[in-house]
C-alpha positions, 0 to 999 in steps of 0.5 A, spaced: 467 526 541 467 519 541 470 516 535 471 508 534 476 506 529 477 500 525 484 498 527 484 490 525 489 491 521 494 494 526 498 487 526 505 487 529 510 486 524 505 485 519 503 492 517 501 493 509 499 499 506 492 499 510 496 498 516 501 503 515 495 508 513 492 506 520 498 507 524 501 513 521 494 517 521 492 515 528 498 516 531 498 523 529 490 524 530 490 521 537 496 525 540 493 532 536 486 531 539 486 529 546 479 532 547 476 526 543 476 519 546 478 514 541 476 507 541 481 502 537 477 496 535 481 490 534 479 483 532 485 479 536 490 481 542 493 487 540 500 490 541 501 495 546 505 499 542 499 501 538 496 505 543 499 511 542 496 516 547 491 516 554 485 518 550 485 511 546 481 505 549 483 498 546 477 494 544 477 486 542 471 484 539 470 477 536 470 473 532 477 474 528 475 476 522 479 472 517 474 469 512 468 473 508 463 469 513 467 472 519 467 479 516 460 479 515 459 477 523 464 482 525 462 488 522 454 487 522 454 484 529 460 485 533 462 492 531 454 494 530 453 492 537 459 496 540 457 502 536 450 502 538 451 500 546 457 505 547 454 512 544 459 512 538 459 519 534 462 516 528 466 510 526 472 510 521 473 504 518 480 504 515 479 498 510 473 500 507 468 495 511 462 498 515 456 496 518 450 496 514 445 496 520 448 502 523 445 509 524 451 513 526 455 517 521 461 512 518 467 514 514 469 509 509 477 509 507 476 505 500 484 505 498 482 502 491 477 497 488 482 493 484 477 487 485 472 490 481 476 490 475 480 484 476 475 479 480 479 473 478 485 475 481 482 473 488 480 467 491 472 466 489 469 467 495 473 473 497 472 476 490 464 475 491 464 478 498 468 484 496 464 486 489 457 484 493 458 489 499 463 494 497 458 498 492 453 497 498 459 500 503 460 506 498 453 508 498 451 507 505 458 511 508 457 518 510 463 520 507 469 516 503 476 517 503 481 514 498 488 515 497 489 518 489 485 522 484 485 515 480 482 511 485 476 517 486 475 516 479 474 509 479 469 509 485 465 515 482 465 511 475 464 504 478 459 505 484 455 512 481 458 515 488 458 523 487 464 526 487 463 531 493 462 525 497 469 523 496 476 526 499 483 524 497 488 523 502 494 521 499 499 516 503 505 518 506 512 514 507 515 513 514 521 518 515 525 511 516 526 512 509 532 516 507 538 516 502 544 511 504 551 513 504 556 510 499 558 505 505 551 503 507 550 501 500 556 497 499 555 493 506 548 492 504 550 489 497 555 485 500 549 482 504 544 481 499 547 481 492 554 479 493 556 486 492 553 486 485 548 492 483 540 490 483 533 492 481 528 491 487 521 490 487 517 491 493 510 488 494 506 482 496 506 476 491 499 476 488 497 476 481 495 484 481 503 485 483 505 482 476 511 479 479 511 473 474 512 478 468 517 482 472 521 475 472 520 474 465 522 481 463 529 481 467 531 475 463 529 479 457 534 484 460 539 480 461 539 477 454 540 484 451 545 487 456 552 484 458 551 485 466 551 481 473 545 486 475 541 482 480 533 482 481 531 482 488 524 481 490 522 483 497 515 481 500 512 474 501 506 470 497 499 471 498 495 467 493 495 465 486 502 465 486 503 459 481 505 464 475 511 467 479 513 460 481 513 458 473 516 464 471 522 463 476 523 456 475 523 457 467 528 463 468 535 462 465 537 467 470 534 464 476 540 464 480 541 471 480 534 472 482 533 473 490 527 472 494 529 477 500 522 475 504 519 480 508 523 485 512 522 490 517 522 497 515 529 499 517 531 493 513 526 495 507 529 501 507 536 498 506 534 494 501 531 499 497 536 504 498 542 500 496 538 498 489 540 501 482 533 502 481 526 500 483 521 496 478 514 496 480 510 493 475 503 492 478 497 492 474 493 496 479 494 501 485 490 505 489 497 509 491 503 504 491 507 506 497 513 503 495 514 508 489 514 514 495 519 510 499 524 509 493 523 517 492 525 518 499 531 514 498 533 517 492 532 511 488 530 512 480 523 508 478 520 504 472 513 503 474 507 501 470 503 507 466 496 505 469 491 507 475 495 511 480 502 510 479 503 516 474 500 520 479 504 518 485 511 517 481 510 524 476 517 525 473 521 521 478 519 515 473 520 512 466 513 508 464 512 501 461 506 497 459 505 492 465 502 487 460 508 487 455 514 484 458 518 487 453 516 494 455 518 492 462 525 490 460 526 496 455 525 500 461 530 496 465 535 497 459 534 504 459 535 505 467 541 500 466 545 504 461 544 511 463 547 514 469 544 521 466 537 518 466 538 515 473 540 522 476 535 526 473 529 521 475 532 522 482 532 529 482 525 529 480 523 525 485 526 529 491 521 534 488 515 529 487 516 526 494 514 533 497 507 532 495 506 527 500 507 526 508 503 523 513 502 530 517 499 532 511 495 526 510 493 526 518 490 533 517 486 531 511 483 525 514 481 529 521 478 534 516 474 528 513 472 525 520 469 532 522 465 533 515 461 526 517 458 530 523 456 536 519 
């Protein structure tokens, strides 16, 4: 079988959720199935570390798809021509974009449709493009994969897609994530937070992640509790970050808010693993990989009570209303005050995390690829 794979988000040192999904699943699928030929389609020069096995042929197609107009050209012209001219049996698109002109089977991995519910959270043209084309992609695709039952439900209800066309393939988390020793925790805290305990958030800085409300909630927490606990924010700005800047500048406790920037996976593991707890206030998630990463590090959680997050965190978290700053702050107070609560959530996380692994995900994704050819 000749399988073309959209790998444009395999970017060295810049892997986000979709990039990790692509990396971890196709690392396994390509090595486990040497009988198939895989064509990894990039839109820019690629790093050779992403060519996992001898049955992968890397292809670079222009133009670089950095803008909605270029997305259209790339999928409807460049990818379409490659598929048509190279006897491809199936096209797997890990970010959900497919070619509407192509006649071959296509598997669209649609991680979430946050843009359908919150179009104002994205730049105008990006929001228009996604809301115009993703219903078409969902209808055109031979099959759809998504990463949670919550996300499946939203696709069915919003786009009118039949349930039996959609397969749920849960994300995993890297095996790099593990509990830290007490010595490691102490060393990380010396480096990151002047030896003080801290709450941690991991994610991109955009309106959906709700970082501004987290900063406000941290101030409420500090006003209620006499403590030097800090707040560490791991990630980098994407767009529409004025709310974050405003909340930070107005905070009485901004000297205890640490912007740790983007980290490679080992550094991310260390910061998460040395935290008191992870606070995850996102408004909308298809899955929420940092939640699973925290569980793998034996870190308790407080997360939003919306979309996929209760499905992923289960009994390893306490829950809050992400639209209510006081609700977020109350969860921080609970976690700070109760060692028993933190220990219970950690123990629950050891059970919950066993539901998710990249080995399971890769096997299920491969099954979905085969279903496209039935």
